[in-house]
C-alpha beads as a LAMMPS data file, in Angstrom:
LAMMPS data file: protein, C-alpha beads

90 atoms
89 bonds

1 atom types
1 bond types

-500.0 500.0 xlo xhi
-500.0 500.0 ylo yhi
-500.0 500.0 zlo zhi

Masses

1 110.0

Atoms # bond

1 1 1 12.866 4.325 443.796
2 1 1 10.308 2.057 445.412
3 1 1 9.495 2.295 449.113
4 1 1 11.080 -1.057 449.937
5 1 1 14.302 -0.044 448.172
6 1 1 14.475 3.211 450.110
7 1 1 13.981 1.470 453.445
8 1 1 16.596 -1.145 452.543
9 1 1 19.200 1.487 451.694
10 1 1 18.376 3.389 454.894
11 1 1 18.696 0.148 456.867
12 1 1 22.077 -0.555 455.273
13 1 1 23.288 2.942 456.142
14 1 1 22.190 2.544 459.756
15 1 1 23.969 -0.822 459.970
16 1 1 27.138 0.744 458.601
17 1 1 26.864 3.645 461.020
18 1 1 26.337 1.277 463.969
19 1 1 29.319 -0.829 462.860
20 1 1 31.537 2.279 462.688
21 1 1 30.397 3.492 466.110
22 1 1 30.948 0.051 467.677
23 1 1 34.382 -0.102 466.032
24 1 1 35.289 3.335 467.367
25 1 1 34.153 2.462 470.897
26 1 1 35.936 -0.899 470.813
27 1 1 39.133 0.622 469.445
28 1 1 39.175 3.369 472.044
29 1 1 38.493 1.056 475.010
30 1 1 40.913 -1.639 473.823
31 1 1 43.702 0.866 473.151
32 1 1 43.236 2.262 476.668
33 1 1 43.479 -1.250 478.109
34 1 1 46.471 -2.406 476.062
35 1 1 48.531 0.752 475.616
36 1 1 47.243 3.029 478.357
37 1 1 46.140 5.781 475.939
38 1 1 44.066 6.116 472.818
39 1 1 45.452 6.005 469.284
40 1 1 43.547 9.044 468.066
41 1 1 40.196 9.064 466.303
42 1 1 41.382 7.519 463.049
43 1 1 43.655 4.970 464.747
44 1 1 40.959 3.876 467.204
45 1 1 38.425 3.582 464.396
46 1 1 40.714 1.570 462.113
47 1 1 41.901 -0.830 464.815
48 1 1 38.372 -1.091 466.223
49 1 1 36.818 -2.016 462.879
50 1 1 39.411 -4.697 462.151
51 1 1 39.155 -5.906 465.756
52 1 1 35.355 -6.007 465.543
53 1 1 35.568 -8.202 462.453
54 1 1 38.128 -10.428 464.215
55 1 1 36.016 -10.639 467.379
56 1 1 32.871 -11.373 465.380
57 1 1 34.678 -14.133 463.525
58 1 1 36.205 -15.682 466.656
59 1 1 33.365 -15.418 469.166
60 1 1 30.307 -13.929 467.434
61 1 1 27.960 -11.525 469.204
62 1 1 27.616 -13.797 472.264
63 1 1 23.827 -13.876 471.844
64 1 1 23.164 -10.721 473.886
65 1 1 22.570 -8.132 471.185
66 1 1 24.375 -4.801 471.034
67 1 1 26.221 -5.301 474.319
68 1 1 27.562 -8.645 473.109
69 1 1 28.656 -7.074 469.841
70 1 1 30.573 -4.371 471.697
71 1 1 32.166 -6.908 474.053
72 1 1 33.244 -9.208 471.208
73 1 1 34.567 -6.188 469.283
74 1 1 36.608 -5.085 472.314
75 1 1 38.001 -8.602 472.793
76 1 1 38.888 -8.847 469.089
77 1 1 40.537 -5.425 469.185
78 1 1 42.561 -6.328 472.288
79 1 1 43.759 -9.483 470.524
80 1 1 44.680 -7.427 467.444
81 1 1 46.578 -4.846 469.512
82 1 1 48.499 -7.576 471.344
83 1 1 49.458 -9.124 467.995
84 1 1 50.571 -5.696 466.739
85 1 1 52.729 -5.245 469.866
86 1 1 54.524 -8.523 469.072
87 1 1 55.681 -7.202 465.688
88 1 1 59.122 -5.618 466.123
89 1 1 59.463 -2.053 464.927
90 1 1 62.407 -1.224 462.725

Bonds

1 1 1 2
2 1 2 3
3 1 3 4
4 1 4 5
5 1 5 6
6 1 6 7
7 1 7 8
8 1 8 9
9 1 9 10
10 1 10 11
11 1 11 12
12 1 12 13
13 1 13 14
14 1 14 15
15 1 15 16
16 1 16 17
17 1 17 18
18 1 18 19
19 1 19 20
20 1 20 21
21 1 21 22
22 1 22 23
23 1 23 24
24 1 24 25
25 1 25 26
26 1 26 27
27 1 27 28
28 1 28 29
29 1 29 30
30 1 30 31
31 1 31 32
32 1 32 33
33 1 33 34
34 1 34 35
35 1 35 36
36 1 36 37
37 1 37 38
38 1 38 39
39 1 39 40
40 1 40 41
41 1 41 42
42 1 42 43
43 1 43 44
44 1 44 45
45 1 45 46
46 1 46 47
47 1 47 48
48 1 48 49
49 1 49 50
50 1 50 51
51 1 51 52
52 1 52 53
53 1 53 54
54 1 54 55
55 1 55 56
56 1 56 57
57 1 57 58
58 1 58 59
59 1 59 60
60 1 60 61
61 1 61 62
62 1 62 63
63 1 63 64
64 1 64 65
65 1 65 66
66 1 66 67
67 1 67 68
68 1 68 69
69 1 69 70
70 1 70 71
71 1 71 72
72 1 72 73
73 1 73 74
74 1 74 75
75 1 75 76
76 1 76 77
77 1 77 78
78 1 78 79
79 1 79 80
80 1 80 81
81 1 81 82
82 1 82 83
83 1 83 84
84 1 84 85
85 1 85 86
86 1 86 87
87 1 87 88
88 1 88 89
89 1 89 90
């Protein structure tokens, strides 16, 4: 494996790790805001990741780096949780 390939794979892993951590933080904060309690580690992570993708699609990273990414992920996750609350449970 060449040096540039190793650094690329390490960079990709760090990006994935950062995305998961941002998703977890966003899911936890948004679930506290919308429902008043967390959804558990797996629930917060799953909702946070989908919400981060939604927030990134709708508003981007707001041009302020990591903080903007977290804020847009939280907003996207809040929107997702509000949509989920509208779905009637059977």
